[in-house]
Structure formats: C-alpha cells, structure tokens
C-alpha positions as CSV (number, residue, x, y, z in Angstrom):
1,M,149.4,154.3,77.0
2,T,151.4,155.8,80.0
3,S,154.5,154.5,80.9
4,D,154.9,157.0,83.9
5,H,155.0,154.5,86.9
6,S,155.1,157.3,89.3
7,I,151.5,157.6,89.4
8,Y,151.7,154.5,91.5
9,E,154.3,155.7,94.2
10,N,152.0,156.6,96.8
11,L,149.9,153.4,96.9
12,K,150.4,151.9,100.6
13,Q,148.2,148.4,99.9
14,L,149.3,147.4,96.5
15,G,152.0,144.6,96.3
16,K,152.0,144.3,100.2
17,K,150.6,141.9,102.7
18,T,147.5,143.7,104.0
19,P,144.8,142.5,106.5
20,F,141.4,143.4,106.1
21,P,140.2,146.4,108.0
22,E,138.0,145.7,110.9
23,S,135.4,148.0,109.6
24,P,134.4,150.2,106.4
25,E,135.6,153.3,108.5
26,D,138.9,151.8,109.0
27,A,139.4,151.0,105.3
28,V,141.6,152.8,103.4
29,L,140.5,153.3,99.7
30,E,143.3,154.3,97.4
31,R,143.2,156.4,94.1
32,V,145.8,156.9,91.3
33,P,145.5,159.3,88.5
34,N,143.7,158.8,85.4
35,P,146.3,158.3,82.7
36,Q,143.5,158.4,80.2
37,A,141.4,161.5,81.7
38,D,141.3,163.3,78.3
39,V,138.9,160.5,77.1
40,E,135.4,159.4,78.7
41,Y,135.1,155.9,79.3
42,C,133.5,153.4,81.8
43,V,134.8,151.2,84.5
44,R,133.1,148.5,86.0
45,F,133.6,146.4,89.2
46,T,131.7,143.5,89.8
47,A,131.6,141.7,93.5
48,P,129.7,138.7,93.1
49,E,130.2,137.7,97.1
50,F,129.6,140.7,99.1
51,T,128.8,140.2,102.5
52,S,127.9,142.1,105.5
53,L,125.8,141.6,108.6
54,C,122.2,142.4,109.6
55,P,122.3,145.2,112.2
56,I,119.8,143.5,114.4
57,T,120.5,139.9,114.0
58,S,124.2,139.8,113.1
59,Q,123.2,137.1,110.6
60,P,125.2,137.4,107.4
61,D,123.8,139.0,104.4
62,F,124.8,138.3,100.7
63,A,124.9,140.4,97.6
64,Y,126.1,140.8,94.2
65,L,127.3,144.2,93.7
66,M,128.1,145.9,90.4
67,I,129.6,149.5,90.5
68,D,130.0,151.5,87.2
69,Y,131.8,154.9,86.7
70,V,133.1,157.1,84.3
71,P,136.4,158.4,85.6
72,D,137.7,162.2,85.6
73,K,141.1,162.8,87.2
74,W,141.4,159.9,89.5
75,L,140.8,155.9,89.4
76,V,140.1,153.7,92.6
77,E,143.1,151.0,93.3
78,S,141.3,147.7,92.8
79,K,142.9,146.2,95.8
80,S,141.9,149.1,98.1
81,L,138.4,148.5,96.9
82,K,138.8,144.9,97.5
83,L,139.9,145.4,101.3
84,Y,137.2,148.1,101.5
85,L,134.4,146.0,100.2
86,G,135.9,143.1,102.7
87,S,135.7,145.3,105.4
88,F,131.8,145.0,105.5
89,R,131.9,141.3,106.6
90,N,131.6,142.1,110.2
91,H,129.9,145.5,109.9
92,G,126.1,145.5,110.8
93,A,124.1,147.7,108.3
94,F,120.9,147.3,106.2
95,H,121.3,146.7,102.5
96,E,120.4,150.2,101.4
97,D,122.7,151.6,103.9
98,C,125.6,149.6,102.7
99,T,125.0,150.0,98.9
100,V,124.5,153.6,99.0
101,T,127.4,154.0,101.7
102,I,129.9,152.2,99.3
103,A,128.8,154.7,96.3
104,R,129.1,157.9,98.2
105,R,132.5,157.1,99.8
106,L,133.6,156.2,96.1
107,V,132.2,159.5,94.8
108,E,133.7,161.5,97.8
109,L,137.3,159.7,96.8
110,L,137.2,160.0,93.0
111,S,134.9,162.7,91.8
112,P,133.8,160.9,88.8
113,H,131.8,162.3,86.0
114,W,129.3,159.4,86.7
115,L,128.8,156.7,88.9
116,R,126.0,154.1,89.7
117,I,125.8,151.0,92.1
118,G,123.5,148.2,91.9
119,G,123.2,146.0,95.1
120,Y,121.5,142.9,94.3
121,W,121.0,141.4,97.8
122,Y,119.9,137.7,98.0
123,P,116.5,137.1,100.1
124,R,116.1,138.1,103.6
125,G,112.8,136.5,105.4
126,G,112.1,135.4,101.6
127,I,112.3,138.9,100.3
128,P,115.4,139.9,98.1
129,I,116.0,143.6,98.2
130,D,117.9,145.4,95.1
131,V,119.1,148.8,96.0
132,F,120.2,151.2,93.1
133,W,121.7,154.6,93.5
134,Q,123.6,157.1,90.5
135,T,125.2,160.3,90.8
136,G,123.1,161.8,88.0
137,Q,122.3,161.3,84.3
138,K,124.4,158.8,82.4
139,P,126.7,160.3,80.1
140,E,125.3,160.2,76.5
141,N,128.9,159.8,74.8
142,V,129.9,156.7,76.7
143,W,129.2,153.3,76.1
144,I,127.5,151.8,79.5
145,P,126.5,148.3,79.5
146,E,123.3,147.4,81.3
147,Q,123.7,145.6,84.3
148,N,121.9,142.7,83.6
149,V,121.6,141.0,86.8
150,P,118.4,139.1,86.8
151,N,116.1,139.1,89.7
152,Y,116.2,136.4,92.3
153,R,114.4,133.3,91.2
154,G,115.1,130.8,93.9
155,R,115.4,127.3,92.8
156,G,112.9,127.6,89.9
C-alpha cells in the first residue's frame, strides 16, 4: 500500500465543484500513477444510468455500461470518468459509436494491459442493442468476472 499522496497532486477535478462538460470532446479524463503496477488485476466500472441522444431524433437513449480493464502504469480517476460519461447526456451518436468511443478514449489515456466494454442499451424502436469491444485476448493470469448483464426482457 502506498502512502505517497503526491500521485494525486495534478488532479484538477477531484475535491472541487466541477460542472458537467458540454460534450465528450470537452471532457477532461484524468489519470494517476498505478501504485500497484507490479501486479496485474482487474478494475470494473459500472454505469447503470448512462444516457446519450439519438443523433437523428434527439430523443434520449439509455444504457447500462460495464468497463473492465487491467491497468498498467495508469489508473483512470473515477470522478473524471463520471464527468466524461455524463458529458454524453447532450451528445448525439448511435449506440455503437458511443460505446466504442468511450473504450478507445480510455485506451488512449491509460494504455492498459487489456480493456473491454459492454454497452447494454435499452430498446429503441423495440430492439435493444448491445455493443461489445475489447483490446485483445483476456489476460490468463487475472481473474476477470463475466459481465452477466441479462438480455433485455421487457416486462415479462
């Protein structure tokens, strides 16, 4: 366990009142050095209330996002991730674009050993759309739980 708090010195959003960014492009994703970089382990973020807008109708779309990654030298700072995900609320893009954009931005920021995202989107026009993306094969020496998000079943 590290007691070196200097790894948090450059954070601009944590501990401060920070408004939601106007767009994903305006959002600032922050990272901190991984104090356990000598060990491979899995980090999971779950965003059960993700929202974006349909780029054609501007109607809201809702998703349950699950992001798993095996960090290398960097960890994503969770408040900045929350603000980044919230920046999609007024952003128009199809489900596939939102899901893969989030994953690629995290890979660019973190250069993790491995990352996957599951975007479990609620029905649009009666059809739920699930989007999955990952950087490569799962590391064999790390326990990575299944996402186990059930398929959308409606009221039944």
